[in-house]
C-alpha positions as a printed NumPy array, in Angstrom:
array([[   1.963,  -51.361,  -82.559],
       [   3.744,  -48.052,  -81.45 ],
       [   6.251,  -49.036,  -78.902],
       [   7.349,  -51.678,  -81.515],
       [   8.395,  -48.597,  -83.832],
       [   9.887,  -47.176,  -81.835],
       [  12.442,  -50.173,  -80.882],
       [  12.892,  -50.96 ,  -84.505],
       [  14.041,  -47.417,  -84.969],
       [  16.382,  -47.642,  -81.729],
       [  17.4  ,  -50.806,  -83.088],
       [  17.65 ,  -49.5  ,  -86.539],
       [  20.15 ,  -46.715,  -85.82 ],
       [  21.671,  -48.34 ,  -83.466],
       [  23.157,  -50.666,  -86.036],
       [  23.498,  -47.971,  -89.039],
       [  24.958,  -45.311,  -87.292],
       [  28.773,  -46.085,  -88.016],
       [  27.483,  -46.965,  -91.977],
       [  24.957,  -43.718,  -91.991],
       [  27.326,  -41.048,  -90.32 ],
       [  30.747,  -41.104,  -92.853],
       [  28.145,  -39.698,  -95.133],
       [  29.321,  -36.514,  -96.504],
       [  28.045,  -33.196,  -95.109],
       [  26.24 ,  -31.845,  -98.545],
       [  27.607,  -27.825,  -99.263],
       [  25.546,  -25.652, -101.201],
       [  28.872,  -23.144, -101.866],
       [  30.688,  -25.21 , -103.003],
       [  28.383,  -24.827, -106.617],
       [  29.898,  -22.471, -109.105],
       [  27.038,  -20.479, -109.546],
       [  26.96 ,  -16.223, -111.376],
       [  23.826,  -15.85 , -109.607],
       [  23.537,  -13.321, -106.526],
       [  21.596,  -15.682, -104.252],
       [  20.135,  -14.824, -101.15 ],
       [  20.47 ,  -17.706,  -98.651],
       [  17.331,  -18.382,  -96.236],
       [  16.844,  -20.898,  -94.742],
       [  14.569,  -23.819,  -96.589],
       [  15.377,  -27.611,  -94.909],
       [  15.065,  -31.122,  -96.462],
       [  12.032,  -33.083,  -96.378],
       [  13.423,  -35.345,  -94.054],
       [  15.285,  -32.775,  -91.528],
       [  11.659,  -32.821,  -89.226],
       [  12.855,  -30.352,  -86.76 ],
       [  14.389,  -28.324,  -89.361],
       [  17.722,  -27.426,  -87.485],
       [  19.951,  -28.693,  -90.593],
       [  20.998,  -31.95 ,  -89.187],
       [  19.016,  -35.455,  -89.246],
       [  19.491,  -36.738,  -85.738],
       [  17.374,  -37.99 ,  -82.338],
       [  14.764,  -35.629,  -82.659],
       [  14.217,  -36.184,  -85.842],
       [  13.467,  -39.752,  -85.411],
       [  11.836,  -38.733,  -82.17 ],
       [   9.161,  -36.579,  -84.   ],
       [   8.551,  -39.262,  -86.942],
       [   8.091,  -41.98 ,  -84.625],
       [   5.835,  -40.088,  -82.224],
       [   3.866,  -39.546,  -85.521],
       [   3.823,  -43.331,  -86.629],
       [   0.521,  -43.964,  -88.757],
       [  -0.658,  -40.529,  -88.753],
       [  -2.812,  -40.335,  -91.629],
       [  -3.622,  -36.921,  -93.427],
       [  -3.962,  -35.158,  -96.873],
       [  -0.403,  -35.468,  -98.592],
       [   1.451,  -32.749,  -98.009],
       [  -0.349,  -31.42 ,  -94.27 ],
       [   2.11 ,  -33.827,  -92.399],
       [   5.435,  -32.765,  -91.541],
       [   6.974,  -36.057,  -90.702],
       [   5.219,  -37.623,  -93.936],
       [   8.843,  -37.293,  -95.661],
       [   7.774,  -38.909,  -98.746],
       [   4.58 ,  -37.173,  -99.219],
       [   2.198,  -39.691,  -99.439],
       [  -0.064,  -38.958,  -96.725],
       [   0.612,  -41.656,  -94.06 ],
       [   3.761,  -41.529,  -91.472],
       [   4.796,  -45.255,  -92.136],
       [   7.942,  -47.317,  -92.257],
       [   8.672,  -45.712,  -95.857],
       [   9.043,  -42.598,  -94.008],
       [  11.415,  -44.257,  -91.71 ],
       [  13.8  ,  -45.68 ,  -94.098],
       [  14.103,  -42.395,  -95.979],
       [  15.199,  -41.175,  -92.602],
       [  17.496,  -43.54 ,  -91.405],
       [  18.982,  -43.506,  -94.723],
       [  20.342,  -39.813,  -93.886],
       [  20.742,  -39.798,  -90.296],
       [  23.857,  -38.388,  -88.865],
       [  24.035,  -35.864,  -92.275],
       [  23.751,  -31.999,  -91.673],
       [  23.751,  -29.42 ,  -94.409],
       [  23.901,  -25.93 ,  -95.399],
       [  20.527,  -23.822,  -96.265],
       [  18.958,  -23.999,  -99.756],
       [  19.197,  -21.684, -101.872],
       [  16.081,  -18.727, -102.446],
       [  16.963,  -17.93 , -105.851],
       [  15.365,  -20.652, -107.406],
       [  11.843,  -19.135, -106.131],
       [  12.539,  -16.359, -108.66 ],
       [  13.403,  -18.177, -111.558],
       [  10.558,  -20.527, -111.774],
       [   8.582,  -17.021, -111.664],
       [  10.828,  -15.961, -114.303],
       [   9.686,  -19.059, -116.138],
       [   6.146,  -18.56 , -115.752],
       [   6.33 ,  -15.055, -117.136],
       [   7.766,  -15.964, -119.96 ],
       [   5.17 ,  -18.612, -120.342],
       [   2.479,  -16.219, -120.102],
       [   3.907,  -13.559, -122.446],
       [   3.854,  -16.656, -125.081],
       [   0.803,  -16.615, -127.228],
       [  -0.078,  -20.153, -125.921],
       [  -3.297,  -22.203, -126.288],
       [  -4.631,  -21.275, -123.035],
       [  -4.789,  -25.482, -122.26 ],
       [  -1.213,  -25.447, -122.457],
       [   0.137,  -22.538, -121.012],
       [  -2.219,  -23.386, -118.117],
       [  -0.593,  -26.607, -117.373],
       [   2.511,  -25.076, -117.696],
       [   1.955,  -22.756, -115.362],
       [  -0.007,  -24.825, -112.968],
       [   3.283,  -27.678, -113.233],
       [   5.713,  -24.036, -111.953],
       [   3.236,  -22.644, -109.849],
       [   3.314,  -26.232, -107.89 ],
       [   6.716,  -26.153, -107.514],
       [   7.072,  -23.199, -106.295],
       [   4.375,  -24.092, -103.349],
       [   6.389,  -27.318, -102.486],
       [   9.384,  -25.33 , -102.381],
       [   7.777,  -23.379,  -99.571],
       [   6.7  ,  -25.735,  -97.708],
       [  10.385,  -27.168,  -97.55 ],
       [   9.336,  -30.311,  -99.921],
       [  12.462,  -30.476, -102.134],
       [  11.855,  -33.514, -103.869],
       [   8.169,  -32.572, -104.87 ],
       [   9.822,  -29.311, -106.405],
       [  12.235,  -31.303, -108.227],
       [   9.166,  -33.637, -109.571],
       [   7.151,  -30.934, -110.733],
       [   9.916,  -29.453, -112.549],
       [  10.873,  -32.507, -114.407],
       [   6.942,  -32.935, -114.835],
       [   6.937,  -29.208, -116.925],
       [  10.414,  -30.226, -119.044],
       [   8.396,  -33.236, -119.87 ],
       [   5.322,  -30.892, -120.502],
       [   7.692,  -28.768, -123.012],
       [   8.781,  -31.433, -124.783],
       [   5.28 ,  -32.51 , -125.506],
       [   4.245,  -29.033, -127.025],
       [   8.121,  -28.405, -128.613],
       [   5.777,  -27.883, -131.704],
       [   4.096,  -25.121, -130.437],
       [   6.35 ,  -23.255, -128.985],
       [   8.85 ,  -20.431, -131.32 ],
       [  11.985,  -22.157, -132.43 ],
       [  14.593,  -22.2  , -129.438],
       [  12.183,  -21.794, -127.051],
       [  11.532,  -24.97 , -125.547],
       [  14.994,  -25.811, -125.721],
       [  15.328,  -22.469, -123.373],
       [  12.236,  -23.399, -120.696],
       [  14.091,  -26.659, -120.379],
       [  17.598,  -25.597, -119.657],
       [  15.832,  -23.061, -117.161],
       [  14.08 ,  -25.098, -115.648],
       [  17.199,  -28.001, -115.485],
       [  19.122,  -24.54 , -113.667],
       [  16.658,  -24.531, -110.984],
       [  16.812,  -28.356, -110.41 ],
       [  20.466,  -27.945, -110.603],
       [  20.128,  -25.638, -107.711],
       [  18.118,  -27.59 , -105.342],
       [  20.381,  -30.499, -105.627]])
């Protein structure tokens, strides 16, 4: 089975390279941002060896871990974070083959921590406060594990939760929290 998968990945890459390598290089420095941001290397989920480019080494690592299973978030080669290294992970990797990118700014972690502080300063019902803070703490955990997509998912869940309890928050605060979370998402994209 593993040999079949390796052959499938190699054939897919051989026939896909001209199309995939035409992808534009992602450059985060082109974004306008008035914040001063310290840049440290935080890599994409699909850059398995974390060298800033998606290439044959990443394919090799995913192929060698193919059919591995474990707790979601603990297998580096499990790109979609479902606890299994399978064809879904291979297809995500192949769709990004040939891409190169710059590191993600560290600023979002500090901004998420600022959101947590804002929520703790509110006089919210403890169950709502706990849920919102839990979303943001999970976003930080995912970002620290280089899982950018999952970080964005958690931030979107936070936004959805804020919208649900909008009437419990002081006037204008819900909009402020939503805008802050959307700005963090924009930094990550």
